[in-house]
N, C-alpha and C positions, 0 to 999 in steps of 0.2 A: 600145247604147248611147241607144237610145230609153226602155228604163225607168231608165237615168241622168239623162236631161233630167228625167224626169218623178218621180223622188225628189227631186230637188231644185230643181225650178221655184220652192219660195218663196225659194230664195235671190235671184232673178232678182224678183224682185216688192220686193223691198229699195227701201224708197223713202230717199231721201236726208233729207228732213224728217226721219228717227229720230234723228238727231244733236243734233236740238233738245232731246231728253229729256236728253241727257247735258249740253249747254248748259245746260241751266235749273237741273238739280242744282248743278253746279259754281259757277255765280252764287250759287244759294242758298247755296252753304256760304261762300260768300265774304259777304252778309250775316250770316250767324251769326257768323262769325271777329270781325267789326267790333263785335260785342256788347263783344268784351274789353276794349273802351275803359273800359267802366264797370267794371271788375274782374269778372267773371264769369266765372270761371274754366272752370264747366260747360259753356259756349258753346263751349269749345274741342272738347270731347267731340262735341257734338252737330254741329260745323262738320267737326271729321275722318270723323263717318260718313259725312252728305251727300255729302262729298269723294270718299270712296271707294265709293261706288254709284255718282255720277258718271263716276268712272274707268272703274269695273267696264263700264260701258254702253258708254262710248266704245272701250274696247278691245276688247271684244265684237263691236261693229258695224263695226270697223276689220277685224278678224280674217273676220268676216263677207262685209263686201264685200269683200276680198281673193279670197275663194272664189268671190265672184261675177263679179267680172275673170277669175280663170283659166275660170271656166264659159263665161261667154259675155262676151270683150272689149268686141264691138258693143254690148253695154247700155250702156256707160258712155256712149260716143259718140251714143247715142240720146239719154241723158239729156241731154249738153250741147248738145244740139242743139233740146230742149225748152226753150220760155221759159221756165217755171216751175221746172221740175225741177232745170235749169241753174243758176239763181239759187238752189235749196236747197243745191247741192252745195257751196257757200260755209261753211255749216254745220259743215264738218270743219276746214278752215283758221282759222276764227272757234274751235271748239273746242281745237284745236291752241294757237294764242297765247294763249287764257284760261288755258290749263292752264301754258304758261309764268311768267303772271302770278301764278299760284296758287305756282308750285312753286320758280320761282327764288331768290326770297328767303330760300327755308329752305336749299336747296343751290346756293349759289353756284359750287361746284367744277362742276356741270353748265353753266356759260356755252357751251362750244365746243357742246355740243348744242342748248342752246335757241337759239343763233346760226344755228343750220343750219335747226332747226325754224321758227324766224319767220322766214328766208328764204325757204324754198319754201312757207312759207305765204302768203307777201306776196306772193309772185310767181303762186300760183295764183287768191288773189284777182282780182288785176291781169290777168289772162287772162280771169276771170269778168265781171268788172267791163268790161273793154273790149268782149267781147262782149252785155252786156246793153246797154250806153249804145249803141253801132252799130247794134243792132236798134232801138230806140227812137226812136235819132233820123234813121232812113232807113224807118218806118213797116211795120219788118217784123214789130211782135208787134202779135196780132189785141186788138183791145178786151178780148173775154172774157179773155185771159190778164193785163190788165193790175191788177197786185196790191201789197198792200206786201212780197209775195215780192221785189220786185225791188229793192228796198232790199238784201238781203244778201248781194251781191258788193261793194258799192259804198260804204257808208255803215258798217257794224262793221269792215270792213276797214280804214277808216281811223280809227274810233277806238278800236276795240280792239287794232288794231295800235301805234297810238301808245301806248296802254299796256306792249303788252309792250316796244316799243322802248324805252320811259323804262326799263323795269326792266333791259335791257341796258347802260344807263348811257349812251344817247346821246340825250341832249335833243332837240340841234339835229333829226335827224331825226324824233322822236316831234312833234314840234311842226308839222314839214311835215304829217304823216300825218293828226294832228289838223285842218289847213287842208283836206288833201283829202277829209277827212269833211263836213267842214262844205259843199265844193262839191258833194259827192257829193249830200246831201240837198237843199239847193236847187236842183239839177240835178232830182233826181227826183219833189220834193214836189209841184209842180206837177200834174203828170201824173198823179200817183197817186191825189191828193186830187179832182182833177177827176174819176177814173172813179168812186171813193166816193162822192161826190157825186149821181153819174147814175144810182145806183138799185145794187139789192142784186146781190153779185156770183155769180158762178155757185158752185151748191151746193160742190161740190170745193174751192173757192177759199174761201170762209169762213170757218173758222179760220185762215187767214193773217189778219185782221184784228186781229190782236195784233199782228204787227211791226210796226204804224203806231205805237206806242208806242216801238219800241226807238230809233228814232233820238234822242228828245229824252232818254230816261233813260239810256241808255248814254254819249251825248253829255255828260251832265251829270256820268257815273259816271268820262270822261274827263278832266273837265274839273279834278275833286275832285282825281284822281291825278297830275296832271302839276302842278298849283298846291296844293298839299299845304297853303298856307298861307293859302289864302281863306277869308273871313270868312261865318258861314253867315247873314250876310243874303244875299250874294250867292247862296249856295246855295238859298235860300229864292225869290229870282227865277226860277232854273233848274227848280225842283222846280213853281211854278207854272207854266212852260211844259209839262212833265210831265202836269200834274195835267189842263190845259186838252187833251190829247191822250189823255187815258184817259178823260175825261167824253164827248170824241166819239166814242170808242170804245164805251163802255158803253152811248149812245143809241141802237146799233145790237144790241142784246140780243135783241131778236125774231129777228134773222137766226141768233145763235148756236143760240137753242134749237128753232129749224125743221132744224139741221143734226145729222143722224146723228155722233155721237162718233167722232172718231178721232185718232190721233196730232198731226194737224195743229194742235190746240188746245193743243198744249206750246209754241207760237209764246207766248201770255201769260208763260210762266215766265220769260225772261230780262229782257226788260223790266223786268217786276215785282219780280224779285228786285235788277236793279240799281236799280230805283226804291227799293227798301227799303236798300238799301246807303246811296244820298246822303241818305235820312231821318236814317238812324244817325250817317253824320259829321255833316250838319246840327244833329242834337240835341247831339252830343258839342261841337262847335265850338260852340255857343250858350249850353252848361251848360246846358241846358233838363231837363225830367224825361226820367230813362231810360225810364221808363214807354212813353214814345211813341215811342223805339226798338224797344223788345220789342214792342210793338203792331203796329208796321209789318211787323217779320220776322214775327212769327207768324202773320199775316193771309196774307202771301204762302207761306208753309210750310203754311197750310191747301188753299191753292190747288194748290200742287203733290201733295198728298198726295191731292188730288180726283183731280188727273189721273192721278196714279201707279196708284191703285185701279183709275180708269176703263179705264187702259190694260191692267193684269194681267186685268180682266176678258175685255178681246179679247183677250190671249192666251192666255188658257186655254179661251175659248172656239171659238180658232183665227180670228178676226174679224181679228187684227191687220194682216195681209197679205190683200190689196194695200189701199194708202190712197189 
């Protein structure tokens, strides 16, 4: 028994933040697919390849985490109790919600399964959001654990959930979830920003700074999904908000350089890919040069390639876990 536990210890080290890899790839595939607006048929091939990679990572992580749960059920409870890891558990339901957004339009016959997956994912998000907000509002989260990771159960659950429910053709509930996302963002923003402006985060939490961009960028993506006729000028205002937060995050570049690379840096991938999607939409709706849209998607793709190469180096060297 001791040998079995030793042989499988790496499963117990699986970090929920690994789901950020799948989410970043799926979001990037969506940005590439939007380039089809400009009749670039080859963009569909790129999008399909990235999407397949995202689903491969997602399914692999789900299977591995099922094994982890089978070997040590208490590990899930321990992660649920941890103030940061519990927030990152929300990455899995967000991945599932985003998968529904990507797949349902092409497979409308999957509607019953999509409805079930969305219901389960939103329930998981609600449970995690309740825990995070209750702990923050009662002073149970130590200051060293305050980081942008705490957005994950509350804000993406509302914004990505709104897009997923909209794909189910339930516009009223989509608007409700969008409002919940805004409320969650407002509820957490002051507390998290106050922590960010009080000094550097602990070394282990610094990679989560990328999530600070997520509420604005994913919120913008949700807006253009729920209101497809929105003019480019309005999207540019929203992109201005996104750019301001991105600028604030980039001013902390020294923090990132001082931090050894780990998969936590994938926190930049989802919000940046969402921002690229919004730029493509703004360019298309404003009838501006398509080269701007391509440049945005290509730049984010370069960031994701960098993250992917660095992650593969960690994997090959046996340093991917623990994170």
